[in-house]
C-alpha positions as a Markdown table, in Angstrom:
| # | Residue | x | y | z |
|---|---|---|---|---|
| 1 | Met | 33.6 | -12.0 | -84.4 |
| 2 | Glu | 36.7 | -11.4 | -82.2 |
| 3 | Glu | 39.0 | -12.0 | -85.2 |
| 4 | Glu | 37.1 | -9.5 | -87.3 |
| 5 | Val | 37.4 | -6.9 | -84.6 |
| 6 | Leu | 41.1 | -7.6 | -84.1 |
| 7 | Lys | 41.7 | -7.2 | -87.9 |
| 8 | Ile | 39.8 | -3.9 | -87.9 |
| 9 | Val | 41.8 | -2.5 | -84.9 |
| 10 | Arg | 45.1 | -3.6 | -86.5 |
| 11 | Glu | 44.2 | -1.9 | -89.8 |
| 12 | Ala | 43.2 | 1.3 | -88.0 |
| 13 | Ile | 46.5 | 1.6 | -86.1 |
| 14 | Pro | 49.4 | 3.2 | -88.2 |
| 15 | Gly | 52.0 | 0.6 | -89.0 |
| 16 | His | 49.5 | -2.2 | -88.4 |
| 17 | Pro | 51.4 | -3.5 | -85.3 |
| 18 | Glu | 51.2 | -7.1 | -84.3 |
| 19 | Ile | 48.7 | -6.9 | -81.4 |
| 20 | Asp | 46.6 | -9.6 | -79.9 |
| 21 | Met | 43.3 | -9.5 | -78.0 |
| 22 | Ala | 44.9 | -8.6 | -74.7 |
| 23 | Thr | 47.4 | -6.0 | -75.9 |
| 24 | Pro | 46.9 | -2.9 | -73.7 |
| 25 | Leu | 46.3 | -0.4 | -76.5 |
| 26 | Leu | 45.9 | 2.7 | -74.4 |
| 27 | Asp | 48.7 | 1.9 | -71.9 |
| 28 | Leu | 51.2 | 1.3 | -74.7 |
| 29 | Gly | 50.1 | 4.5 | -76.6 |
| 30 | Leu | 49.1 | 2.5 | -79.6 |
| 31 | Ile | 45.8 | 4.4 | -80.0 |
| 32 | Asp | 44.7 | 7.9 | -79.3 |
| 33 | Ser | 41.5 | 9.8 | -79.8 |
| 34 | Leu | 41.9 | 9.9 | -83.6 |
| 35 | Ser | 42.6 | 6.2 | -83.7 |
| 36 | Ile | 39.5 | 5.5 | -81.6 |
| 37 | Ile | 37.3 | 7.5 | -84.0 |
| 38 | Glu | 38.8 | 5.5 | -86.9 |
| 39 | Ile | 38.2 | 2.2 | -85.1 |
| 40 | Val | 34.6 | 3.1 | -84.2 |
| 41 | Thr | 33.9 | 4.2 | -87.8 |
| 42 | Arg | 35.3 | 1.0 | -89.2 |
| 43 | Leu | 33.4 | -1.1 | -86.7 |
| 44 | Glu | 30.1 | 0.6 | -87.3 |
| 45 | Glu | 30.5 | 0.2 | -91.0 |
| 46 | His | 31.6 | -3.4 | -90.9 |
| 47 | Phe | 28.9 | -4.6 | -88.4 |
| 48 | Ala | 26.2 | -2.2 | -89.6 |
| 49 | Met | 25.6 | -0.8 | -86.1 |
| 50 | Gln | 26.2 | 2.3 | -84.0 |
| 51 | Leu | 28.1 | 2.1 | -80.7 |
| 52 | Pro | 26.0 | 3.9 | -78.1 |
| 53 | Asp | 27.4 | 6.9 | -76.3 |
| 54 | His | 27.7 | 5.1 | -73.0 |
| 55 | Leu | 30.2 | 2.7 | -74.5 |
| 56 | Met | 32.4 | 5.5 | -75.9 |
| 57 | Val | 34.7 | 5.5 | -72.8 |
| 58 | Pro | 38.4 | 4.8 | -72.5 |
| 59 | Asp | 37.9 | 1.5 | -70.7 |
| 60 | Val | 36.1 | 0.1 | -73.7 |
| 61 | Phe | 39.2 | 0.8 | -75.8 |
| 62 | Ser | 41.8 | -0.6 | -73.4 |
| 63 | Asp | 42.2 | -3.8 | -75.4 |
| 64 | Val | 40.6 | -5.7 | -78.3 |
| 65 | Thr | 38.7 | -8.0 | -76.0 |
| 66 | Ser | 36.9 | -5.0 | -74.5 |
| 67 | Ile | 36.2 | -3.5 | -77.9 |
| 68 | Ala | 34.8 | -6.9 | -79.1 |
| 69 | Ser | 32.6 | -7.0 | -76.0 |
| 70 | Ala | 31.2 | -3.6 | -76.7 |
| 71 | Val | 30.4 | -4.7 | -80.3 |
| 72 | Arg | 28.7 | -7.8 | -79.0 |
| 73 | Ile | 26.7 | -5.8 | -76.5 |
| 74 | Thr | 25.6 | -3.4 | -79.2 |
| 75 | Leu | 24.7 | -6.1 | -81.6 |
| 76 | Gly | 22.8 | -8.0 | -78.9 |
| 77 | Ser | 20.7 | -4.9 | -78.1 |
| 78 | Ala | 20.1 | -3.9 | -81.7 |
| 79 | Pro | 16.4 | -4.0 | -82.8 |
| 80 | Gly | 15.7 | -7.4 | -84.2 |
| 81 | Ala | 18.7 | -9.1 | -82.6 |
């Protein structure tokens, strides 16, 4: 799943930079609030889930590893999971 999340994040960032799971997205200014909305929309569509409000915080979007963890938590708490 991590590779899928990484691909989605790369595609949502203008210029599709070469990032890895630990690249500090916010600290490097690679994403902003509009990018986060784009990433969330793509993740929700791809994984057929909705990130809960309590996971919509800057720390979750600090790097791809954190984003993937939020997706995993959400999928694990989904009805029928």
